[in-house]
N, C-alpha and C positions, 0 to 999 in steps of 0.2 A: 253264368256263373261257373268257371272252371274249378277244380278242385284246388288250385293254388290261390284262388280268390274267395276267400271266406267272409260271408256277411254277418255283421254283428250288432247290437243294439246295446245302449247305455241310458239306464234310468237316472235321473237327476234330482236334486233340490232346484226348484225354480227361484234361486236367489241371484243376486248380480247379474250377470249377462245370460244365465241359463234360460232356454226357452222351453224345455220339455225333453222329449226323447231324442237321442242323436243315434245315426246310423253311422257305420264304419266299415271298412274292408281289411281284413288282414290278409295280406300278401305272402302266402307259406314260403314262395319260391324265393323272394328277396328278403323275408323276414322283417317287414314292416307294416305299420299301419297307415292306411291311405283312406281319402275320401270322407273325412268326417263332416257331417251335415246334419241339420236339423230334420228329423223324420215326422214329428208329431208335436205341435205346440199344445201344452196343457200343463196345469199346476201341479208340482210336486208328484211326478211319476217315477217314485223312488225305487219300486221293485216292479219286475216284468216276468211273464211267464209266455214261453211260445208253444203251442200245439207241435205234437211230435211231427205231424205233416207238414209243418212249415206254413200253414194256411193262415193261422191267427195268432196275435199277440195280444194277451191281456196284461194290464197295468193298473196298479193303484192310482187313484186320482184325487185331487181335492178341488173342489168346486164351490168357491164362496163359503157358505156356512156348512156344506155338506162334504162328506167324503164317500170314497166308493171304489167301483172298479170300471174301467174304460176297455171296450174290445175294439180291436182293429183288424181288417184284413190286410194281408201281406202280399203284394203283387209278385210276380215271378223275379223282378228286378229288385224287389226289397223295399219297393214303397209302401207306407202305411196309409189306410183309409180308415177313419174311424166309423164303427158300426153303431155301437150305442153306448150309454153310461147307465150304470145301476148304482144310484145314491142314497144315502141316508144322511139324516142331521148328525153333525158331529165330526170327529176326527177320522180322516182317511186312514184304511189300513196301512200295515208295513210290510206284509208279505202276501203273495198272491201265487196260486198252482194250478196247474191244468192236469187232468188225467190223460192216459195214453190213447184213449179213443175219442178224446175232444167231447166228452158227456158232461162232466163236471168242471166247476171252477170253485176253488176253497181260497178263503182269505183270512189273515190273522191281524186283529186290530191291538196295537199295542197300547194306545190309551183307553180303549174301552175295556180290555182285558177279554175279549171275546174272539170266537171264530165263526165264520159263516160258511154255509153250502149253497151253491148255486148249480141249476140245471143250465145246460148251453143249447139255444136253438140248432137244431141239426140242420136247418136250411139255411141260415146266414151267419152262424157263429156267434150271435148276440147273446149276452149274459141275461138271464131271467132273473125275476125277483128272488130273494133269499129262500131257501126251504128251511134250513135250520139256522138258528142263531145261538150259540152256547155261550153263555156268561160263566167265568169263573169266579171263585171266590178264595179270600185269604190275603196273606201278606208275608213279606220274608223279613229277616233281621237287618239288612241293610237298607238306609234312608230312602234310598232309590225304589225300594220294594213295598211302598205303602198301600200298594193295592196289585191286582193282578196285571200283568203286562204280557199279553200273548205275543210273541215274536215268530212264529214259524207254525205251518199248517201244511202238511204234504203228504202223499199217499204213501204206504208201506209197499215194497217192491210187488207184492201179488194184488194191490190197489183194492183190497178188501177193508183196510183200516186207514184212519187219519190219525197221523201222529202230530200232535200239538206240543210244541215246547214253550213253557211257560215261566218267563223271567222273573215275574212279580213274586211267584209263589215257589220258585225252586222245584218245579214238577215237570214231567213228561206225562201226557194224558192221552191215552188212546181212545179213538171213536169208531164204532162199526159204521160203515157207510151203506145204507140201503140203497135198493136199485132206484128210487126215487129221490136220492140226494139226502134223505133224511139221516142225521147223526145220532148214534145211541152210544153213551158213554161205556166203555168196557173196563178201563184200569187207570188209576192214578198212581205214577211211581215217584214217591219223593226223592228228590236229588239233594246234594249236600248243600245245607243252609247258608244262604248268602252267596252262592256260587254264581247264580244269575246266568241259568242256562239260556242259550240264544238261538243256534242253529243246529240243524242235524243232517248228517249224510248216512245213507246205507252203503255196506259193502255189496258188490255185485253179486256175492252168494246169498244176499238176503237173510243171513243169519247174525251179522254183526251189524252195529251202527255206532256212530260217534256223534258226541254233541259238543259243540264249543260253548265255553262259558264266557260271559262278558265281565264279570266282576273278579272271578278268582283266576282268569285267564289259564284254563286248563281244557284239556279234550278229556271228555269222559268216554270211555269204552264201554260198548253194552252188547249183550246178547239179546236176540230178538226170535220169537217164535209166536204164532198165530195171536197177534195183537197185544202180547205182552213183552216187556222188555224187563232186563236185570242189570244192574251194573257190575263191572268187573275191573275197570281200572280208571285211575285219574293221573294224568300227565300234564306238566306245566308246558307252557308254550313260550315263556319268557324267561331269560336267565335268572338265577337264583338271586343275584345281586342287584337286579333291577327294582327300585323301589318307588320309583315316579308313578304317575297315574298311566294305567293300561286299560283298555277295553277289548277285549275278544271281539272279533267280528265274523268274517266269513269261514265256512270249512268246505272243502270240497275233496274227492278222492278220485285217483285215476280209474278208468274202467276196467283195468285188469285187476284192480284192487290191491294193488303193492303199494301205494303211496297215499297219505293223507296230508293235506295242505291247510293251514289255519292262519287267520290274520291277525294283527296286533296292532290296535289304535293306541298311539302313545309311544309304544316301543319303537312302532313303525316298521313292521317286519312281517314276513312270511315264513311260519315254521314248517319244517318238512319233517314228515316221520314215515318210517317203514312199517308195513303191516306183516306181522307173522301169520302166515296163511293157516296155520294148524290151529292157533288160539285166538286170532283176531287182535292180540295185543300190539302196542305201538311201541317203537323205539326211535328215540330223536336221530334225525341224520344231519340237519342243517338248519340255518336261519340266515336270510337273506334281507337286506334293506328294501323297504317298500319304495324308496327314492322318491318320497314325499311325505306329505301329512295327512293322517287320519285316514289308512288304508281300509275303506269300508266294504269292499268286496274284490274279488277276482275270478276269473273263469279259465277253465282248460279250454283250448280251441279243440274241434272235432277231431282233428290228426294228433291232438294231445303232444304235439312237438313244441307247443308254446303255451304260456300264461299270459293273459291281459290283466292286470291289475288296476284299480281304480283309487286315486287318492282325492278324498272328498274335500279337504280343506286347501290343498295346495292346487287343486284343480288340475291334475294331470293323470293320463293313462300310463302305464309302464308295459313294456313288452320285454318277457323274458323267454328264451330258449329253454325248453325241458328236456334233461337227459332221462330217457325212458327206462334205461337200467340202473341208474343211481339215485333217480328222483330229483335230482339237484338242478336247480335254476341259475341261469347266467343271464346277466342284463344286456339287452340289446338296444333299448331306448327308452327313456325316461322323459321326454322333452315333447309329449303329445298332450297338447292342451283341449280340456274339455270342462266346462265350469261345474263344479260341484257334482262330480259323478258319483253314483251309488252302486247301480248294479249294473253287470255285464252280462249279456246273454248271446249266444250264437244260434243262427239256424243250423239245423242238423245238415251235414255234407251230403 
């Protein structure tokens, strides 16, 4: 795989024609997406995580009445081979993440309002049974917040803590990660009531973080230090005069820490913000159409010259060229068919 051919994977809902996880190639030289194919057949692999060494892919999975995680090995050519599944009764998780040394896997379960930690078998990359299962309690003012809904669980930059975004109770919860993958609660930060916090990204300096809210369509700017967060900014991702249904989706940041991107389902757009490198605060730059319905996720490619978006309900990927100086996005192609795409991930170049 040359640098001009970048391999990516798409997690989907297996409704309609969807079979599971799809792979694709981003041709950076020609600025187009090629060779979309089924990489693994499984039910509702809606979120994926790839190990830093590109050897393993971890997916959420539904399996009959059970839900959990599936582990795959990735061949040098990008083919997936299933290694094992780790399942329990009930709904499947909505988020999966893996640490930098491929030692731990974490999952967040929206329906159960819980997070789990797993060790990874160092010999073959398989997921071992859960070490810790942390169940949350409470509710929020929105009717959709009748109980906890854990939506995100990923490590802090130093990999000492697990940051968990709790949509159902408007909270950001931090856990200490012990050597054996045991989770110990450190801090719960209450966020704006009814905002429905969803996903989080860290600035590369490790001191700033940003949360996308699902219900209030805002990015929350945060300061971070030693397992503890504090709020400092709320900034809207949609126009002031937009009064129809909108649900915030994904949030990503460029590796130079200069631009934050946030998805809007309903308004069907991606908002672009510039980052003040001294304060970490965001300023609005631009908003571009998602070129489809219900933009569930998007991802910067490893070169960061492109962004690939996924529109869940219209079943299309969208390719944008990204201006690294201004952060702005230019549409290249919106007619890339993939059924019910949710999550986009690239192998590291």
